[in-house]
C-alpha positions in Angstrom: 1.6 -3.7 3.9 -1.2 -5.4 6.1 -0.5 -8.0 8.6 -3.5 -10.6 9.0 -4.7 -13.5 10.7 -6.7 -14.7 13.3 -6.2 -12.0 15.6 -4.3 -11.6 19.1 -1.3 -9.6 20.4 1.3 -11.0 18.0 -0.3 -9.4 15.0 -0.2 -6.0 16.6 3.4 -6.8 17.8 4.5 -7.5 14.4 3.2 -4.5 12.8 4.9 -2.3 15.7 8.4 -4.6 15.1 8.0 -3.5 11.2 7.1 0.1 12.1 10.4 0.2 14.1 12.1 -1.3 11.1 11.7 1.5 8.7 8.4 -0.3 7.4 5.8 2.6 8.6 3.2 1.4 6.2 2.6 -1.7 8.1 -0.8 -1.9 9.5 -2.7 -4.5 11.8 -6.2 -5.3 10.6 -8.5 -5.2 13.9 -10.3 -8.1 13.9 -8.2 -9.8 11.2 -9.4 -12.1 8.4 -12.9 -13.0 10.4 -13.5 -9.4 10.9 -12.8 -8.6 7.1 -15.2 -11.2 6.2 -18.0 -10.6 8.6 -18.3 -6.8 7.6 -19.7 -7.8 4.2 -22.4 -10.0 5.8 
């Protein structure tokens, strides 16, 4: 599971909460959607 958005602490916190709730595969995509799109340019 990947959590993505515009960035910020809420995404990292959401991934941490999901990890604690037995979802160890939850990840926070650093740079979020903007970072992911920028890597291909």
